[in-house]
C-alpha positions in Angstrom: 8.5 10.5 14.4 9.2 8.4 11.4 10.4 10.2 8.3 13.9 11.7 9.3 16.3 11.5 8.0 14.7 12.1 4.6 16.3 11.5 1.0 14.6 13.2 -1.8 14.9 12.6 -5.5 13.8 14.8 -8.2 14.2 11.4 -10.4 15.3 8.0 -9.4 14.7 4.6 -10.7 12.7 3.3 -8.0 12.4 4.7 -4.1 12.4 1.3 -2.9 15.5 0.6 -4.5 17.1 3.7 -3.1 15.8 2.8 0.4 16.7 -0.9 0.4 20.3 0.4 -0.5 20.4 2.7 2.7 18.7 0.1 5.0 21.7 -2.6 3.7 24.1 0.2 4.9 22.6 0.7 8.2 20.2 3.4 7.8 18.1 3.8 10.9 14.3 3.0 11.6 12.2 5.5 9.8 14.6 6.8 7.3 12.6 8.0 4.3 13.1 8.2 0.7 10.8 10.1 -1.7 10.7 11.4 -5.1 9.1 13.6 -7.5 9.2 10.9 -10.1 10.2 7.3 -10.8 11.6 6.0 -14.2 11.5 2.2 -12.9 8.7 2.2 -10.3 6.8 -1.0 -9.8 4.0 -2.5 -7.8 3.6 -6.1 -6.8 4.7 -8.9 -9.4 6.7 -6.3 -11.1 3.9 -4.5 -12.5 5.3 -0.8 -13.4 3.9 2.2 -11.4 4.1 5.2 -13.4 2.9 9.0 -12.6 3.6 12.1 -13.7 6.2 14.2 -12.0 4.9 15.8 -8.6 1.4 14.1 -9.0 1.7 11.4 -6.7 3.2 10.3 -3.1 6.1 8.1 -4.0 7.7 7.2 -0.7 9.8 4.2 0.7 10.4 3.7 4.6 13.1 1.7 6.2 11.5 -0.4 9.1 13.3 -2.2 11.6 12.0 -5.4 13.0 9.1 -5.7 10.5 6.2 -8.0 11.2 4.3 -9.9 9.1 1.3 -7.6 9.2 3.5 -4.6 8.0 1.3 -4.3 4.7 -2.0 -4.4 6.6 -0.5 -1.5 8.8 0.4 0.7 5.7 -3.1 0.1 4.2 -4.9 1.2 7.6 -2.5 4.0 8.0 -3.4 5.4 4.4 -7.2 4.9 4.9 -7.1 6.9 8.5 -4.8 9.7 7.1 -7.1 10.7 4.3 -9.9 13.0 4.1 -12.1 10.3 2.2 -13.8 7.2 2.7 -11.2 4.5 1.5 -11.2 0.7 1.8 -8.8 -1.8 1.2 -8.7 -4.8 -1.5 -6.5 -7.5 -0.3 -3.6 -7.8 -0.2 -2.2 -4.4 -0.7 -4.5 -1.8 -2.6 -6.4 1.3 -1.2 -9.4 1.8 -2.8 -11.6 5.0 -3.2 -15.0 4.7 -4.9 -14.0 1.2 -5.9 -10.9 2.5 -7.8 -7.4 1.9 -6.9 -5.8 5.1 -5.1 -2.8 3.6 -3.8 -0.5 0.4 -3.8 1.6 -0.9 -1.1 5.1 -2.8 -1.8 6.9 -4.5 1.1 10.4 -5.6 0.3 13.5 -6.5 2.4 15.7 -8.7 4.4 13.8 -10.1 7.5 17.1 -12.2 8.4 18.5 -8.7 8.8 16.0 -7.3 10.8 14.8 -4.6 8.2 12.2 -4.1 5.2 11.3 -1.2 3.0 7.8 -0.3 2.8 6.8 1.4 -0.5 3.7 3.5 -1.0 2.4 4.8 -4.2 -0.5 7.2 -3.7 -2.0 9.5 -6.7 -2.7 12.9 -5.3 -3.0 15.4 -8.5 -3.0 13.1 -11.5 -6.4 12.9 -13.3 -5.3 11.1 -16.6 -4.4 7.5 -16.5 -3.1 5.1 -19.3 -5.5 3.2 -21.3 -5.5 -0.1 -19.0 -5.8 2.0 -15.9 -8.5 4.5 -16.9 -11.4 2.8 -15.6 -9.7 1.1 -12.4 -7.5 4.0 -11.0 -8.0 7.3 -9.2 -6.6 10.1 -7.5 -7.5 12.3 -4.7 -8.0 15.3 -7.2 -10.0 13.0 -9.5 -12.2 12.2 -6.2 -12.6 16.0 -5.8 -10.0 16.3 -2.9 -7.9 19.5 -3.5 -4.5 18.8 -2.2 -0.9 18.3 -3.1 1.9 15.6 -2.7 3.7 17.3 0.1 0.5 17.9 2.4 -0.9 14.5 1.6 2.6 13.1 2.7 2.5 15.3 6.1 -1.0 13.5 6.8 0.4 10.1 6.1 3.6 10.2 8.2 2.0 10.7 11.6 -0.8 8.1 10.6 2.2 5.4 9.6 3.9 6.3 13.1 0.8 5.7 15.2 -0.1 2.4 13.4 3.3 1.0 13.4 3.3 1.3 17.2 -0.2 -0.2 17.5 -1.1 -3.6 18.9 -1.4 -6.2 16.2 -5.1 -6.8 17.2 -6.0 -3.1 16.7 -4.6 -3.3 13.3 -6.4 -6.1 12.3 -9.7 -4.7 13.6 -9.1 -1.7 11.7 -8.3 -3.5 8.5 -11.4 -5.6 8.9 -13.4 -2.5 9.4 -12.2 -1.4 5.9 -12.5 -4.9 4.0 -13.6 -4.0 0.5 -14.1 -7.5 -0.7 -15.4 -9.6 2.2 -18.8 -11.5 1.2 -17.9 -10.8 -2.4 -17.2 -13.3 -5.3 -13.6 -13.5 -6.1 -11.4 -15.5 -8.5 -7.8 -16.3 -8.6 -5.1 -18.3 -10.8 -6.8 -21.5 -9.6 -10.0 -21.1 -8.3 -13.1 -19.0 -7.5 -14.9 -18.4 -4.0 -16.4 -15.9 -1.5 -14.1 -13.9 0.5 -14.5 -14.4 4.0 -12.0 -11.6 5.5 -8.6 -12.3 6.7 -6.9 -14.4 9.7 -4.6 -13.3 12.1 -1.5 -13.3 9.8 -3.2 -11.2 6.9 -3.8 -14.3 4.8 -7.1 -14.1 2.9 -9.7 -16.5 3.9 -12.1 -18.0 1.0 -15.1 -20.0 1.2 -15.6 -22.5 -1.7 -18.9 -24.5 -1.0 -18.7 -25.8 2.3 -14.8 -25.6 2.5 -12.9 -22.6 3.7 -9.3 -22.1 2.3 -6.6 -19.9 3.0 -4.7 -17.8 0.6 -1.3 -16.5 1.8 -0.3 -14.4 -1.4 -1.3 -14.0 -4.9 -3.6 -11.6 -7.2 -7.5 -11.8 -6.7 -10.2 -10.3 -8.8 -13.8 -9.5 -8.2 -16.3 -11.3 -10.2 -18.9 -8.7 -11.5 
């Protein structure tokens, strides 16, 4: 099963950075890097990811021969693993009670046959910085009494199963947990109604009578 070998840091800059170095040096599929705390953790578009020490799952997994739906696999695996009714906000956030519980960051060198799957999942932290106070949550904040290692033990087998799952099963499971389908959304250059994802994981959006495809980017729900 994935998760071995495992390298654990009390404090590191970023588990993704440590895992990328290992992958470039030939680390096998399933190599896991975890940390109690990060000094330079980040999410998509370079946003910082911060969490008090030992309050969140901070992990990066070396994946060989990654497919384009790797972020979708991670989101589905997180939702399946947790004892909670989670949903997924495209492209890579896991929501609980309409607040962000976990984020996913995939980086790598596809031409060399590997990627690093980074996951940050709030477990016991209940206080968040001002800008996240109303938009973030944790398992503890949602009333689930667990700790980081117990959560990791749930997550790794789920990731292992879904990394092996047929692509169609991944897409179906993701679509069942789609948090924004049918919702009004906006992005940098427009607004529309989210209409699910295509088979590559791109977001479909209806604008009037036209359907467009968003391959990447940041979207926001219109309330």
